[in-house]
N, C-alpha and C positions, 0 to 999 in steps of 0.2 A: 504493501499500498504505499510506502515513502516513496517509490519510486513514481505513482501516480501523483502522489503529492506535490514532489519535486517539478513535474512535468507540466501541471497547472498552475504553479505558480509560476515558471519560467513562461509559459503561453500569455498569462496575464501580467507579468512585467513587459513583457515584449508590445501588448496593446497600448500598455502604459506610456512606453516610450515611443511607440509610433505616432502615439495621441497626444503627446504632450502632456499626459494628466496624472494624478498621483496614483500610486499602488491602488489605493481605497475605493476610488473612482472609476479605476480598470475593473475593481471586482463587481463592484455595481452594474456597469455596463453589462458585464459577463453574465451576471445573474438575471437581469432583464432579457439577453439574448437567448438564455437559455429556457425562459419561461415562456419567450415567445416563441422558440421551437417547439416546446410541448404542447402549449394551446395550439399550434399551427397544425399539427400533426393528429392530433384529438379531433378537429374538423372534418378531416377525409370521411367520407360516408362509407367508401369502397376502397379496396385494394388499388394501388397503380401498376399498372401492366409497362413492360421494359418499356414502352414507347410514349410512357407517359397518360395514357387513356387509362379511363377508369376499366374496372373488371366488376360486373355485377353478376351474381350468383342466379 
C-alpha cells in the first residue's frame, strides 16, 4: 500500500507543480475530479460497446 500512497502523492504533486497551486489545493482538485468521474460512470444506463455505442439487453 505504501507504493500506491507514494504514487498518488507523486501525481498530486505533479498536478500542483503544473498548475502552480499548493499541494492541498491539488488534493481538493483531485478529489473533485474523482467524484465527478464516479458520478459520470454511474449515470450510464447501459454498457458501452468497443465503438462507444450502447449495448441493450
